Residue, then its C-alpha position, 0 to 999 in steps of 0.5 A: m500499499n506504499g504506492y497509495r500513501l499520500l505522505p511517503q517517507e521520502t517527502r520528509n526531507g523538506g525538499t517539496r515544502l514550499f510547493t506543497m505548503s503554499p496552495p492550501w494556506l491560499e485556500l483560505a484566501f480563496s474562499v475570503s475572496r468569494t465576498p462573504c461580507p456582502s452576504l451579511d447585509g449591512g456590512g458591519p456585521g460582515v466585518a465583525v464576523m470576518v475578523l472574528s472568524w480570522i482570530i479564532t482560526l488562527y488560534t485553533l490553527w496554532q493548536m494544530v501546529e503545536m499538537h503535531e509533535m506534542v508526543p515525544g518521538k511521534r508525529f501525528d501526520r494526519y487529522h484522524e491520527l491526533g483524534q484517535h490520540a485524544f479519543g481512542e483508536k475507533l472513536g477517534l476515527y468515527i469522529v475525524v474521518p467523516q467530518q474530513l470527508i465531508v470537507e473534502v468532497g464538499v470542497n471538491i464539488i464547489y470547486m467543480v461549480t466554480g471552474g464551471q462558472s468561471l469558464q462560462k464567464f470567460h467565454n461570455t466575456v471574450c465572445p459576447s455574440c457567441k451562442n449562449i452554452k449551458l453552465t452544465y457543459f463548461i462544468m464537464i470541460f472543467a471535469s475532464v481536466h481532472f479525469v487525467l490529473s486525478h491519476l497522479p500518485n501523491f502531492n509531490s507529483i502536483a507541485g507544479i500545479s500547486l504552484a501555479a494555483a498559488v500564483m493564480s490565487l494571488s493575481y486574481s483576487t488583486i485583479a478583483w479588488t483593483a478592477s472593483l475599485h476602478k469601476g467605482v461606486q454603482p449609481d443605485v448601489q444599496y447597502g441595507y438589507k437585500a431581503k424584504s422580510a425579517a425571516g428572509t434577513t435571518f436566513n440570509f445572515l445565517a447563509a453568510l456565516g457559512d460563507v465566512a466559515f468556508a474561508y478557512a479550509g487549512h486545518n484539514v491538511v495542515l498536519e499533512i503539510q507539517a509532516t513534510i518539514p524536517s523536525t529535530p528535538e533542537k529545531p522542531s517543525k512547528g517553528p517554520m510551520w507557524r512562521g508560514v501560518i503567519v505569512a499566509y494569514i497576513i496575506v488573507a488580511l491584506c490581499y483578500f480582505p479588500v476583495a470583500f469589502i471593496g466588492y461590497w463598497m462599490f456593488g453594495n448587496a447586489v454583488q455576486d457570490n463570486v465578485l468577478i461575475s459582477l465585473e464586466k470591464p475591462a473585458w480582457l482584464i476580467a477574462v484573464a482573472n477568470m483564467f486564473v480562477v480556473i487554474h487555481v481551483i484546478g489545483s485546489y481540486q487535486i489538493y482536496a481530492m488526493p486524501v479521498f482517493d487515499m481513504i477510498e483506495t485504502a478502505l478497498v484494499k484493506k477492508l474489501h481485499f481488492k488488489p492494489t493495482r492500476t486498475l483499481r486506482f484508475v476506476t476508483r478516481n474516475v468514478y469519484v471525479a464523475f460523482t463530484m462532476f454530476i452533483g455540481i452539475t445538478f446543484p450549481f448553486f455556489g452560494g448555497l453550496l458554500s454556506f451549507f458545507g461551511g457550516f456543516a463541515f468546516a465549522p467542526t473541523t476549524y473552529f471547535l474540534p482542535c479545541i475539543i482535542w486541545l482539552a482532552i490532551c493538554k487539560p488546562r486548568k478548569f476556569s483558566l484563561s486557556w479553558w475559557i477561550n477553548w470553551t468560547c470557540i467551542v460554543i461559537g463553533v457549534l452554533l455555526m455548525i447548527l445555524a449556517p447550513i440552515g441558511g445555505l439549504r434555504v439558499i439552495i431550495v429558493k434557487a431550485k425553485t426557478y432553476k431548470f436542472y441541466s440547463 
């Protein structure tokens, strides 16, 4: 089964650290750039929620980095290994693995929709007089790339794609906020609540919480990334890893928050979930930016698909006793890509999917599960500052997990009423 492991021993020399590290941290930035702030009608609550989420997730990410080598002589290379140490062999698996799978599959479905929408926007921008092509076909075009790339063996083999995705992420986010600023405040811009009823406003607020939660996906791969960094008792891996996290979060604050804030300032509550969809001119620049998005989500899809491939193939070989052959890999990976493509084509509601998976999947693994593991392993003194901080994060995370999917599901239902499937 060594051929199926994502982190073979040879990757720990740190030789590919920069390539494997960059894209997942830019995942944080990618979702922030999907303008969650405008969804929080009124602006002020959006800013407060985004900043609070930035602080909480930075804290829980610090916990993950610290716990990677908490046991002397042992490294927890994967999230579920840390969960098993905290909760026991079986319970740890049952708690962590389903949540990780939901996150990774959910992200891949959303990337299918994002890739298709960006390709469609590119086509409509460069050829406005051309015949209209269904979104379904653009999602299928995007998926066709992954029917090829998904057969690469591990993280190291997609290093070039990952680096390109990182550069594209920085590029299109900068284009998004500068183009919005150049376009200026729209004549009929409105900053009030988009919904006309109290119930609609409440559901929109809940959905927007899920948008923000989706912005912080790095927790699900942080241990895998840290495992590629060399570590000794004198120079543990948490030092360079934490510096990388700080740099990433500074990039989020300085480069991607402006996308949300400026997008809302220019377009008000009429801004699209993807601000690039709201922009039309200059046409060449908007077209380029959308292709940057496509390249970025191609690399990002693979980052989150690789752990799923590993889990599926390991289960088939160890539990169902399939032979670990190239045929097995070919079939399982193609079936997975086809599955995410089908769901993306059937429910291409970017905003609703973002909100639903953001609350249902990302809140546990990002906001409160690291705190629960920290309390179980470190056992801080009751009513101490650490105890209060962790329990506060747990309460906020649980509320987010319960409330955000309600708003996201409502968005999907409302859009589905008027949507013609496979159109």
